[in-house]
C-alpha positions as CSV (number, residue, x, y, z in Angstrom):
1,D,-0.1,-0.2,0.0
2,V,1.9,3.3,-1.3
3,R,0.7,6.5,-0.5
4,V,2.2,9.7,-1.8
5,N,1.6,13.0,-1.1
6,A,2.3,14.5,-4.4
7,G,4.8,17.8,-4.2
8,G,4.8,17.6,-0.4
9,P,6.5,16.4,2.4
10,N,5.7,13.2,4.6
11,Y,2.3,13.8,6.0
12,T,0.0,11.4,8.6
13,D,-3.7,11.8,8.0
14,G,-6.5,11.6,10.4
15,N,-6.7,8.0,10.3
16,G,-2.7,7.7,11.0
17,K,-1.9,6.7,7.7
18,L,1.5,8.0,6.4
19,W,1.5,9.8,3.0
20,M,5.0,9.7,1.8
21,A,7.3,12.6,0.5
22,D,7.3,13.0,-3.2
23,Q,10.4,11.7,-4.8
24,P,11.7,11.0,-8.4
25,Y,11.5,7.5,-9.8
26,I,13.8,5.0,-8.1
27,P,14.0,1.4,-9.8
28,G,12.5,-1.1,-7.6
29,S,10.5,1.5,-5.8
30,W,8.3,4.5,-7.3
31,G,8.3,8.0,-8.1
32,Y,7.8,10.8,-10.8
33,V,9.3,10.6,-14.3
34,L,9.5,12.7,-17.6
35,G,8.6,16.1,-18.6
36,N,9.8,19.6,-17.0
37,T,8.2,19.0,-13.7
38,D,7.9,21.4,-10.5
39,I,5.5,21.5,-7.4
40,Y,3.1,24.0,-6.3
41,T,2.1,25.2,-3.0
42,D,-1.1,26.8,-2.3
43,R,-0.8,29.7,0.2
44,S,-4.1,31.2,-0.2
45,T,-6.3,31.6,2.8
46,F,-8.8,28.9,1.3
47,T,-9.2,25.7,3.0
48,T,-10.0,23.0,0.8
49,T,-13.5,21.3,1.2
50,N,-14.9,17.9,0.6
51,T,-12.0,15.8,2.6
52,P,-11.1,15.2,5.9
53,D,-7.6,15.9,4.9
54,P,-7.4,19.5,3.5
55,I,-3.5,19.5,4.2
56,L,-3.1,16.9,1.6
57,Y,-4.3,19.3,-1.2
58,R,-1.7,22.1,-0.2
59,T,0.8,20.9,-2.5
60,S,0.7,19.3,-5.7
61,R,3.0,18.3,-8.8
62,F,2.6,19.7,-12.1
63,W,4.5,19.6,-15.4
64,L,5.2,22.6,-17.0
65,L,4.2,23.9,-20.5
66,T,8.0,23.7,-21.9
67,G,9.5,20.2,-22.6
68,S,7.6,17.0,-23.0
69,N,3.9,17.2,-23.5
70,Y,3.3,14.6,-20.7
71,G,4.6,13.6,-17.5
72,S,4.4,10.2,-15.5
73,Y,4.6,8.4,-12.1
74,K,5.9,4.7,-12.0
75,F,5.1,2.3,-9.5
76,D,7.2,-1.1,-9.3
77,V,5.0,-3.7,-8.1
78,P,6.0,-6.9,-6.4
79,G,4.5,-9.2,-9.0
80,P,1.5,-9.5,-11.6
81,G,-1.8,-8.4,-10.1
82,V,-4.7,-6.1,-10.2
83,Y,-4.1,-2.8,-8.3
84,Q,-6.4,-0.3,-7.1
85,V,-5.1,3.3,-8.1
86,E,-6.7,6.2,-6.6
87,L,-6.0,10.0,-7.7
88,Y,-6.5,13.0,-5.6
89,F,-7.3,16.3,-7.2
90,A,-8.5,19.7,-6.0
91,E,-7.9,23.1,-8.2
92,T,-6.2,25.4,-5.8
93,Y,-4.5,27.6,-8.7
94,F,-7.2,28.6,-11.1
95,Y,-10.8,29.9,-9.9
96,E,-12.7,29.2,-13.0
97,P,-13.5,26.3,-15.2
98,N,-11.6,25.7,-18.5
99,K,-8.2,26.9,-17.3
100,R,-6.5,23.6,-16.8
101,V,-7.5,20.6,-18.7
102,F,-5.5,17.4,-19.4
103,T,-5.8,13.6,-19.9
104,V,-4.7,10.6,-17.5
105,K,-4.0,7.3,-18.8
106,I,-3.1,4.0,-16.6
107,E,-1.4,1.6,-18.2
108,G,-1.9,2.8,-21.5
109,Q,-5.7,3.3,-21.3
110,T,-7.4,6.6,-21.0
111,V,-9.4,6.9,-17.8
112,L,-9.8,10.5,-17.5
113,D,-10.2,12.5,-21.0
114,N,-10.4,16.4,-21.3
115,F,-10.3,16.4,-17.6
116,D,-10.9,19.9,-16.1
117,I,-10.8,19.3,-12.1
118,F,-12.8,22.8,-11.5
119,T,-15.5,21.6,-13.5
120,E,-15.6,18.1,-12.2
121,A,-15.6,19.2,-8.6
122,G,-18.0,22.0,-9.1
123,W,-15.8,24.7,-7.6
124,H,-12.2,25.7,-6.6
125,H,-10.4,24.3,-3.5
126,R,-13.0,21.3,-3.6
127,A,-11.5,17.8,-3.4
128,I,-12.5,15.1,-5.6
129,V,-10.9,11.4,-5.8
130,R,-11.0,9.0,-8.9
131,T,-10.7,5.2,-8.4
132,Y,-9.6,2.7,-10.9
133,L,-8.9,-0.8,-11.2
134,A,-5.5,-1.9,-13.3
135,G,-4.1,-5.2,-14.3
136,V,-0.3,-5.2,-14.5
137,N,1.6,-8.0,-15.8
138,D,5.0,-6.6,-16.6
139,G,5.8,-5.5,-13.0
140,T,5.5,-1.8,-13.3
141,L,2.2,0.5,-13.1
142,N,2.2,3.5,-15.3
143,I,0.2,6.8,-14.5
144,D,0.8,9.1,-17.5
145,F,-0.6,13.1,-17.7
146,Y,-1.1,14.5,-21.1
147,R,-1.4,18.4,-21.4
148,I,-4.2,19.8,-23.1
149,V,-4.7,23.4,-21.7
150,D,-2.1,24.6,-19.1
151,T,-0.4,22.1,-17.0
152,P,-1.8,18.7,-15.7
153,T,-1.5,18.2,-11.9
154,I,-2.0,15.9,-9.1
155,N,-2.3,16.2,-5.3
156,A,-1.9,12.6,-4.2
157,I,-1.8,9.1,-5.2
158,R,-2.6,5.8,-3.5
159,V,-2.0,2.3,-5.0
160,F,-2.4,-1.0,-3.4
161,S,-2.9,-4.8,-4.6
162,L,-6.1,-6.2,-4.8
163,L,-5.7,-9.8,-6.1
164,P,-3.6,-11.8,-8.3
165,A,-4.0,-11.0,-12.0
166,T,-3.5,-14.6,-13.6
167,A,-4.6,-17.9,-12.1
168,T,-1.6,-19.7,-10.2
169,P,-1.4,-23.1,-11.5
170,T,-1.0,-25.8,-8.6
171,R,0.1,-29.3,-9.3
172,T,-2.8,-31.7,-8.4
173,P,-2.3,-35.5,-8.9
174,T,-4.8,-37.7,-10.2
175,I,-5.7,-40.3,-7.7
176,T,-6.1,-43.7,-8.9
177,P,-6.5,-47.2,-7.0
178,T,-3.2,-48.4,-5.2
179,P,-1.5,-50.8,-7.0
180,T,-2.8,-54.4,-6.4
181,V,-1.3,-57.8,-6.6
182,T,-2.7,-60.5,-9.1
183,N,-1.9,-64.0,-9.2
184,T,-0.5,-65.1,-12.7
185,P,-1.7,-68.8,-13.1
186,V,1.7,-69.5,-15.5
187,G,4.6,-70.3,-13.1
188,P,5.1,-70.7,-9.4
189,T,5.8,-67.2,-8.6
190,P,3.0,-64.6,-8.4
191,T,3.6,-61.5,-10.6
192,Y,2.9,-57.8,-9.0
193,T,1.6,-55.4,-11.7
194,A,1.2,-51.7,-10.7
195,T,-2.1,-50.6,-12.4
196,A,-1.7,-46.8,-11.8
197,T,0.8,-44.0,-12.0
198,P,-0.1,-40.6,-10.6
199,T,-0.1,-37.7,-13.4
200,A,0.4,-34.1,-12.5
201,T,-2.2,-31.7,-14.1
202,D,-2.6,-28.0,-13.9
203,T,-5.4,-26.6,-11.9
204,P,-6.0,-22.9,-12.2
205,T,-7.3,-21.4,-8.8
206,I,-9.9,-19.1,-10.4
207,P,-12.7,-21.2,-11.7
208,P,-14.0,-20.8,-15.2
209,G,-17.4,-19.4,-14.3
210,C,-20.6,-20.1,-16.2
211,P,-20.2,-17.9,-19.4
212,D,-23.7,-16.8,-20.7
213,I,-24.7,-17.4,-24.3
214,Y,-23.5,-14.1,-25.4
215,E,-19.8,-14.4,-24.6
216,P,-17.5,-13.0,-25.7
217,D,-18.9,-9.6,-25.4
218,N,-16.2,-7.9,-23.3
219,T,-15.2,-5.1,-25.8
220,M,-17.5,-2.9,-27.8
221,S,-16.3,-4.6,-31.0
222,Q,-17.8,-7.9,-29.3
223,A,-21.1,-6.1,-28.6
224,K,-24.1,-8.3,-29.1
225,T,-27.4,-6.9,-30.5
226,I,-30.4,-6.4,-28.4
227,L,-33.7,-4.9,-29.9
228,P,-35.6,-2.2,-28.5
229,G,-39.0,-3.5,-27.2
230,G,-37.8,-7.1,-28.0
231,G,-37.9,-8.4,-24.6
232,P,-35.0,-9.3,-21.9
233,Q,-31.4,-10.8,-22.6
234,Q,-30.3,-13.0,-19.6
235,H,-26.6,-12.3,-18.8
236,N,-24.2,-13.0,-15.8
237,F,-20.6,-12.1,-14.9
238,N,-18.5,-15.4,-15.2
239,L,-15.2,-14.1,-14.2
240,P,-13.6,-11.3,-12.4
241,F,-14.0,-7.9,-14.0
242,D,-16.3,-9.5,-16.7
243,I,-18.0,-6.5,-18.6
244,D,-20.6,-7.2,-21.1
245,W,-21.7,-4.8,-24.1
246,V,-24.5,-4.9,-26.2
247,S,-25.5,-2.7,-29.4
248,F,-28.9,-1.2,-30.6
249,P,-30.3,0.6,-33.1
250,A,-31.9,4.0,-32.4
251,T,-34.0,6.6,-34.1
252,A,-33.6,10.4,-33.8
253,G,-35.9,11.9,-31.2
254,V,-37.0,8.6,-29.8
255,T,-36.9,7.9,-26.0
256,Y,-35.5,4.6,-25.1
257,T,-35.3,3.0,-21.4
258,I,-32.4,0.8,-21.0
259,W,-32.8,-1.1,-17.3
260,T,-31.7,-4.4,-15.5
261,S,-33.9,-6.3,-13.3
262,H,-34.2,-9.8,-11.9
263,L,-30.6,-9.7,-10.2
264,I,-29.0,-13.0,-8.9
265,G,-27.2,-13.0,-5.6
266,A,-25.3,-10.0,-4.8
267,T,-25.3,-8.7,-8.4
268,D,-25.4,-5.0,-8.4
269,T,-25.2,-3.5,-11.8
270,V,-24.0,-0.4,-13.5
271,L,-24.9,0.9,-16.9
272,E,-23.1,3.2,-19.3
273,L,-24.6,4.3,-22.8
274,W,-21.9,5.1,-25.4
275,S,-22.0,6.1,-29.1
276,A,-20.6,4.3,-32.1
277,S,-17.6,6.9,-32.0
278,S,-16.9,5.9,-28.4
279,Q,-18.3,9.1,-27.0
280,W,-19.7,8.7,-23.1
281,L,-23.4,9.5,-23.2
282,A,-25.1,8.7,-19.8
283,T,-24.5,6.4,-17.0
284,N,-26.6,5.0,-13.7
285,D,-25.9,2.8,-10.8
286,D,-29.1,2.8,-8.7
287,D,-32.4,2.4,-10.4
288,P,-34.6,5.2,-8.7
289,W,-37.6,2.7,-9.1
290,L,-36.3,-0.9,-8.4
291,G,-33.8,-0.1,-6.1
292,S,-29.9,0.0,-5.3
293,G,-29.3,-3.3,-7.2
294,A,-30.9,-2.7,-10.6
295,S,-30.1,0.1,-12.9
296,R,-31.8,2.4,-15.3
297,I,-30.9,5.0,-18.2
298,V,-33.8,7.0,-19.9
299,W,-32.5,8.9,-22.9
300,Q,-33.5,10.5,-26.2
301,A,-31.5,9.6,-29.2
302,P,-30.2,12.6,-30.8
303,A,-29.6,10.9,-34.2
304,N,-30.4,7.6,-36.1
305,G,-27.7,5.3,-35.5
306,T,-26.4,2.4,-33.6
307,Y,-25.4,2.8,-29.8
308,Y,-23.8,0.6,-27.2
309,V,-24.5,-0.1,-23.6
310,K,-21.6,-1.3,-21.1
311,I,-22.9,-3.4,-18.2
312,Y,-20.5,-4.4,-15.1
313,D,-21.0,-5.2,-11.6
314,Y,-20.5,-2.2,-8.9
315,N,-18.1,-4.7,-7.0
316,T,-16.3,-6.3,-10.3
317,A,-13.5,-7.7,-8.5
318,Q,-15.6,-9.7,-5.9
319,I,-18.8,-10.4,-7.5
320,Y,-18.5,-13.1,-10.4
321,G,-19.4,-16.6,-11.0
322,C,-22.4,-19.0,-11.4
323,L,-24.5,-17.3,-8.6
324,T,-24.6,-14.0,-10.6
325,G,-27.1,-12.7,-13.3
326,Y,-29.3,-10.2,-14.8
327,D,-32.0,-9.4,-17.3
328,L,-31.1,-6.5,-19.5
329,E,-34.2,-4.9,-21.4
330,I,-34.4,-2.0,-23.7
331,D,-37.9,-0.2,-23.9
332,V,-39.3,2.1,-26.2
333,G,-40.5,5.4,-24.5
334,A,-40.1,6.6,-21.1
335,P,-41.1,4.3,-18.1
336,S,-44.3,4.8,-15.9
337,P,-43.7,5.6,-12.4
338,T,-44.0,1.9,-11.4
339,P,-42.8,-0.2,-13.8
340,S,-42.8,-3.9,-13.9
341,P,-40.3,-6.4,-15.0
342,S,-40.9,-8.3,-18.1
343,P,-41.7,-12.0,-17.4
344,T,-38.7,-14.1,-18.4
345,A,-38.4,-17.8,-18.7
346,P,-36.3,-19.6,-16.3
347,R,-32.6,-19.8,-16.8
348,T,-30.9,-22.8,-17.8
349,A,-27.8,-22.2,-15.8
350,T,-27.6,-24.2,-12.4
351,A,-28.2,-21.2,-10.1
352,T,-31.6,-20.7,-9.1
353,R,-33.3,-17.3,-9.9
354,T,-33.8,-15.4,-6.8
355,P,-34.6,-11.8,-7.8
356,T,-33.4,-9.3,-5.1
357,N,-35.6,-6.6,-6.8
358,T,-39.4,-6.7,-7.5
359,S,-41.4,-4.6,-9.7
360,T,-42.4,-2.5,-6.4
361,P,-40.6,0.7,-5.9
362,G,-38.4,1.3,-3.3
363,A,-38.6,3.3,-0.2
364,T,-39.0,6.7,-2.1
365,A,-41.7,9.3,-0.5
366,T,-45.0,10.0,-2.1
367,P,-45.5,13.4,-2.5
368,T,-48.7,15.0,-1.2
369,N,-49.8,16.1,-4.8
370,T,-49.3,14.4,-8.0
371,P,-45.7,15.0,-9.5
372,V,-45.7,16.9,-12.7
373,G,-42.8,16.2,-15.2
374,S,-40.5,13.3,-16.1
375,Q,-39.2,11.4,-13.0
376,I,-35.7,11.2,-12.5
377,G,-33.3,9.5,-9.8
378,C,-30.5,10.5,-7.7
379,N,-27.2,10.0,-9.0
380,M,-28.7,9.8,-12.7
381,T,-27.3,11.1,-15.9
382,V,-29.6,11.5,-18.7
383,S,-30.1,12.9,-22.2
384,G,-32.8,15.6,-23.2
385,D,-33.7,18.0,-25.7
386,T,-35.5,21.3,-25.1
387,R,-36.8,21.0,-28.6
388,A,-39.5,18.7,-27.1
389,G,-40.1,21.3,-24.3
390,T,-42.9,23.5,-23.4
391,N,-43.0,27.0,-22.6
392,N,-45.5,27.4,-19.7
393,F,-43.5,27.1,-16.4
394,L,-41.5,30.5,-16.2
395,V,-38.9,30.7,-13.5
396,Y,-37.7,34.5,-12.6
397,S,-36.8,34.0,-9.0
398,C,-33.4,32.0,-9.1
399,G,-30.4,34.2,-8.6
400,G,-31.5,36.6,-11.0
401,G,-31.7,33.8,-14.0
402,S,-34.9,34.1,-15.6
403,E,-36.3,31.2,-17.8
404,T,-37.4,32.0,-21.2
405,G,-38.2,28.5,-22.5
406,P,-38.7,26.2,-23.9
407,E,-37.9,23.9,-20.9
408,N,-38.1,20.4,-19.6
409,V,-39.4,19.6,-16.0
410,Y,-38.0,16.7,-14.0
411,Y,-39.4,15.4,-10.6
412,L,-37.0,13.9,-8.1
413,P,-38.4,11.8,-5.3
414,L,-36.5,12.0,-2.1
415,S,-37.0,9.7,0.9
416,G,-35.0,11.7,3.5
417,I,-32.9,15.1,3.8
418,T,-30.8,15.4,1.0
419,T,-28.4,17.7,-0.9
420,V,-29.1,17.8,-4.6
421,R,-26.9,19.2,-7.4
422,A,-28.0,19.5,-11.1
423,R,-25.6,20.2,-13.8
424,I,-26.3,20.4,-17.8
425,S,-23.5,20.1,-20.4
426,N,-22.8,18.5,-23.9
427,Y,-25.2,21.1,-25.6
428,Q,-26.0,20.6,-29.1
429,P,-25.9,22.7,-31.3
430,A,-23.1,24.7,-29.7
431,G,-22.6,28.2,-29.7
432,V,-26.1,29.4,-29.5
433,G,-26.3,30.2,-25.8
434,N,-26.1,27.9,-23.2
435,P,-29.3,26.2,-21.4
436,D,-30.1,27.0,-17.9
437,V,-30.9,24.4,-15.1
438,F,-33.2,25.5,-12.0
439,L,-34.2,23.6,-8.7
440,L,-37.3,24.3,-7.1
441,S,-39.0,23.1,-3.7
442,R,-42.5,22.6,-5.4
443,Y,-44.1,23.0,-8.7
444,D,-44.2,26.7,-8.7
445,S,-42.4,29.4,-10.6
446,A,-41.9,31.1,-7.4
447,A,-40.2,28.2,-5.4
448,C,-36.5,28.4,-6.7
449,V,-34.5,27.6,-3.8
450,P,-31.3,29.7,-2.8
451,G,-28.4,28.3,-4.8
452,G,-30.9,26.6,-7.2
453,Y,-29.8,28.3,-10.6
454,G,-27.0,27.2,-12.9
455,D,-26.4,29.2,-16.0
456,G,-25.1,26.3,-17.8
457,S,-21.7,27.8,-18.3
458,S,-18.9,24.7,-17.6
459,G,-18.7,23.8,-13.9
460,S,-22.1,25.5,-13.2
461,W,-24.0,23.6,-10.7
462,A,-27.7,24.2,-9.4
463,E,-27.7,23.1,-5.8
464,Y,-30.5,22.6,-3.1
465,T,-28.9,21.9,0.2
466,D,-30.7,20.0,2.8
467,A,-33.9,19.5,0.8
468,P,-36.5,17.6,2.8
469,A,-37.9,14.4,2.2
470,G,-40.6,14.5,-0.6
471,G,-39.4,15.7,-3.8
472,V,-37.4,18.4,-6.0
473,Y,-38.2,19.8,-9.4
474,I,-35.5,20.2,-11.9
475,V,-36.1,22.7,-14.8
476,V,-33.9,22.7,-17.8
477,D,-34.4,25.8,-20.0
478,G,-33.6,26.5,-23.5
479,W,-32.1,30.1,-23.0
480,Q,-33.5,33.1,-24.7
481,G,-35.9,30.8,-26.7
482,W,-32.9,28.6,-28.1
483,A,-33.7,24.8,-28.0
484,Q,-31.0,22.5,-27.6
485,Q,-30.2,19.0,-26.9
486,Y,-28.1,18.4,-23.6
487,T,-27.0,16.2,-20.8
488,L,-28.4,16.4,-17.2
489,Q,-26.4,15.0,-14.4
490,V,-28.1,14.6,-10.9
491,T,-26.1,14.0,-7.8
492,C,-27.4,13.7,-4.3
493,S,-25.7,12.9,-0.5
494,G,-27.5,12.7,2.7
495,E,-30.0,10.5,3.9
496,G,-31.4,7.8,1.7
497,V,-28.6,7.8,-0.8
498,P,-26.7,4.4,-0.7
499,T,-23.1,4.8,0.6
500,R,-20.2,2.3,-0.5
501,T,-16.7,1.8,1.0
502,V,-14.9,1.6,-2.6
503,R,-16.2,3.2,-5.8
504,V,-14.8,1.8,-9.0
505,V,-14.8,4.3,-11.5
506,L,-14.9,3.0,-15.0
507,P,-13.3,2.8,-17.5
508,I,-11.8,-0.3,-15.4
509,I,-8.3,-1.3,-17.1
510,L,-8.2,-4.9,-18.1
511,S,-5.1,-6.7,-19.0
512,S,-5.1,-10.1,-17.6
513,Y,-9.0,-11.1,-17.7
514,D,-9.5,-9.5,-21.0
515,Q,-11.2,-12.4,-22.8
């Protein structure tokens, strides 16, 4: 377990863990390499928030504009295996978005693309941590930082081993009966004949699992087709770090609901939606209706074409084998407030189907009045288009922002006191004025909450602190009458929001179990 205080001295955190002073790379150990590099010490009066250890973010290592276009850290590891990498960031130099943009690769695969710390964190001096899994076979784990705008930077890094990357063969003799004595009728002396010889065989420590009928489907190029409205497909995760990909045809302007159900055992799915050009479009972990194990994306296709869905387990290193499984289905149209999983035929696998979720919605509060608008869940990302919106819900009371339509209205049910943040991005067409996002405590144009206005600029969030149980309305407005496509991201923290001890942020890097 290696903890690095990038650009800084030895530091012991609040849990008594030592973060080692930064150092240049030493063979057999770790350190920074390549590029014209330096350290930055934040001497402002701001204290970094969203972390129990703000001191860890006072220093950072960065790579200068001159010299190489990228810099790196190298960690020599004890052997082949799967390693968890945690990257710690806070923007403590720039006080606005788009001033620092860079890309991060681990073991040659991009994990952060066009990464802007300010935008991702939502403000300056606000800490964020990104966690990844990397398979290492050559004895060295490489983390590379590539400059796009200004200088790439990092505040701290943690690397530790999870499990062996490849099955270790063990010698297992084939047991056969003990040699027996047989009497030979010819001659006076009995003849002893050995009837068996132990034979060594290789037995891998990781079982082969129970691959479903769609394997191999571990990459986008191997994606199997699923037809919208054609019923569910039954999949499982047969090996550690197994990923399933499917593709489906979509028609411009049509809304699709992509969802999982009938989870077996401890299966906890995560969905990601991608374009054919490998552009990330949306993601969801916990279905707001079926509960924390299932997943759901409600999305409107911006154009005709083929799109791709990536499915993996939240605890991808631990949850695999014959007692995992899920149904994947794509419906045409938005879901009703109480969707019911489609009936499915029994599995042919040996595992008994034991759904962990039913068609009854989870423990979400029911508003007194009938909710208006499209229902959305916490920690969901959806795509929308104000060209399909109305123009009858004007908002004038949010931080000086005035909503002029057309707009889309979403309803977010809450089961307890929750802090809600909403952000819009990926506007199409670009350059015609940013759309706005508003948070309202009730369906009333005068009910905008303090902080509940985001002007649509990069990094702009609308926030509702300590929203009570019941529900929140989210309004996305086409500014000054402009109508645009957009991506809406909703995050929640507080009561009723599931917490996990380790969050694996995809893409997961596969080098050992890639089938």
